[in-house]
PLY file of the C-alpha trace (Angstrom):
ply
format ascii 1.0
element vertex 174
property float x
property float y
property float z
element edge 173
property int vertex1
property int vertex2
end_header
45.36 109.13 5.15
47.14 105.68 4.71
45.88 103.21 2.38
43.44 100.37 2.87
46.45 98.12 2.72
48.57 99.96 5.10
45.59 99.84 7.58
44.95 96.26 7.24
48.50 95.50 8.14
48.50 97.48 11.13
45.23 95.82 12.39
47.02 92.43 11.81
49.90 93.70 13.97
47.58 94.82 16.38
45.76 91.62 16.78
48.62 89.67 16.74
50.25 91.60 19.60
47.01 91.50 21.66
47.09 87.93 21.25
50.22 87.58 22.58
49.77 89.87 25.24
46.59 87.67 26.60
48.53 84.16 26.20
51.74 85.40 27.73
52.85 84.88 31.49
54.45 88.19 31.59
55.57 91.08 29.74
58.09 94.24 29.97
57.90 97.52 28.30
61.47 99.09 28.10
62.74 102.45 26.74
65.58 101.15 24.47
66.88 104.38 23.57
70.87 104.87 23.72
71.87 101.04 23.42
74.54 100.30 21.15
74.22 97.73 18.15
76.55 95.31 20.11
74.70 95.60 23.32
71.40 95.24 21.45
72.63 91.89 19.94
73.62 90.40 23.13
70.13 91.54 24.60
68.35 89.75 21.96
70.52 86.71 22.23
69.85 86.47 26.05
66.31 86.91 25.27
66.04 84.49 22.79
67.98 81.79 24.91
65.41 82.35 27.65
62.51 81.74 25.21
61.48 85.55 25.34
59.97 87.30 22.46
61.55 91.01 21.87
60.21 93.50 19.42
60.34 97.33 18.77
56.90 97.92 18.08
55.30 101.49 17.31
53.79 102.90 20.55
50.40 103.48 18.56
50.14 99.76 17.88
51.39 98.80 21.35
48.68 101.20 22.81
45.87 99.76 20.59
46.73 96.16 21.66
46.74 97.21 25.32
43.14 98.51 24.78
42.05 95.10 23.23
43.38 93.24 26.22
42.60 95.59 29.02
46.09 96.99 29.59
45.14 100.56 29.35
47.07 101.53 32.41
50.20 100.52 30.22
49.50 103.36 27.67
50.56 106.26 30.08
54.25 104.61 29.55
54.23 104.69 25.74
56.65 107.69 25.02
60.03 107.75 23.30
61.44 104.61 21.73
60.01 101.53 23.25
60.28 97.79 23.04
58.21 94.80 24.46
59.62 91.46 25.78
56.96 88.76 26.22
57.55 85.40 27.84
55.10 82.61 27.75
56.69 80.19 30.19
58.88 81.90 32.63
57.05 85.25 34.19
60.61 86.09 35.62
62.75 85.72 32.43
62.05 88.94 30.73
62.11 91.21 34.04
65.45 89.65 34.99
67.37 90.06 31.70
66.01 93.44 30.97
66.98 94.98 34.37
70.55 93.42 34.01
70.91 95.74 30.93
69.03 98.59 32.60
71.77 98.63 35.18
74.49 98.69 32.58
72.93 101.24 30.28
71.86 104.52 31.82
69.37 105.28 29.01
67.62 101.97 28.74
64.80 101.77 31.24
62.20 99.46 32.57
58.97 101.35 31.91
56.14 98.86 32.96
55.07 95.56 32.29
52.23 92.82 32.95
51.97 89.80 34.96
49.08 87.29 34.98
46.75 89.68 33.12
47.34 92.91 35.11
49.64 95.88 34.55
52.60 96.27 36.85
54.73 99.45 37.27
58.50 99.59 37.00
59.23 99.26 40.41
57.05 95.78 40.35
59.01 94.84 37.38
62.48 95.49 39.33
60.90 93.53 42.46
60.01 90.79 39.94
63.52 90.41 38.42
64.92 90.17 41.79
62.77 86.92 42.37
64.81 83.94 42.37
64.35 81.66 39.53
62.21 78.68 39.49
65.05 76.23 39.91
66.59 78.20 42.80
63.18 78.26 44.44
62.68 74.42 44.06
65.94 73.78 45.57
65.56 75.87 48.31
62.29 74.18 48.95
63.80 70.66 48.68
66.92 71.81 51.00
64.48 73.10 53.57
62.30 69.77 53.33
65.57 67.66 53.43
67.60 69.42 55.89
65.35 68.04 58.99
65.30 64.45 57.48
69.22 64.58 57.18
69.37 66.03 60.79
67.28 63.02 61.94
69.05 60.54 60.07
72.41 61.75 61.70
70.75 62.00 65.20
69.60 58.33 64.81
73.05 57.24 63.31
74.73 58.59 66.37
72.19 57.12 68.80
72.73 53.59 67.07
76.40 54.15 67.31
76.48 55.28 70.97
73.79 52.68 71.98
76.06 49.71 70.57
79.01 51.11 72.45
77.17 51.67 75.66
75.80 47.97 75.37
79.28 46.54 75.09
80.55 48.58 78.05
77.58 47.94 80.16
77.78 44.00 79.56
81.66 44.11 80.46
80.90 45.80 83.67
78.24 42.91 84.94
0 1
1 2
2 3
3 4
4 5
5 6
6 7
7 8
8 9
9 10
10 11
11 12
12 13
13 14
14 15
15 16
16 17
17 18
18 19
19 20
20 21
21 22
22 23
23 24
24 25
25 26
26 27
27 28
28 29
29 30
30 31
31 32
32 33
33 34
34 35
35 36
36 37
37 38
38 39
39 40
40 41
41 42
42 43
43 44
44 45
45 46
46 47
47 48
48 49
49 50
50 51
51 52
52 53
53 54
54 55
55 56
56 57
57 58
58 59
59 60
60 61
61 62
62 63
63 64
64 65
65 66
66 67
67 68
68 69
69 70
70 71
71 72
72 73
73 74
74 75
75 76
76 77
77 78
78 79
79 80
80 81
81 82
82 83
83 84
84 85
85 86
86 87
87 88
88 89
89 90
90 91
91 92
92 93
93 94
94 95
95 96
96 97
97 98
98 99
99 100
100 101
101 102
102 103
103 104
104 105
105 106
106 107
107 108
108 109
109 110
110 111
111 112
112 113
113 114
114 115
115 116
116 117
117 118
118 119
119 120
120 121
121 122
122 123
123 124
124 125
125 126
126 127
127 128
128 129
129 130
130 131
131 132
132 133
133 134
134 135
135 136
136 137
137 138
138 139
139 140
140 141
141 142
142 143
143 144
144 145
145 146
146 147
147 148
148 149
149 150
150 151
151 152
152 153
153 154
154 155
155 156
156 157
157 158
158 159
159 160
160 161
161 162
162 163
163 164
164 165
165 166
166 167
167 168
168 169
169 170
170 171
171 172
172 173
């Protein structure tokens, strides 16, 4: 039987993780088995740069935290060596970065995740990873708004230029 001190430490980890889950925009559970130290270092640097927290936590502690926040469906994926990536601001970032590594490393697998308080499966995590970034989406929207305005400006300019030439030709003919 573990000591009271160890139990208190585990309870604190579960409470902290549950709080992170409830505050996060999204999170991804990955099986990280088979990743080299070099790849793991690169992965962690990429995640840190994107503002994503990444940690290897015991499955039992992740499971208890999932129970506290209502992510019970995620518990079925807690087998093997797992890590959790959590983002508070960009819901797409953890999925994008982890999918890149899952494509490179065969044993590194996306297991499940959560988005806006709901558990999502690995297929949904992959679909989320394929979503364009916020900046790309804003640029596309602005481009689609700006396109018709630019076309109108070009057309009006052509009419003005052509109209000016036509008026001079019409006046010379009279």
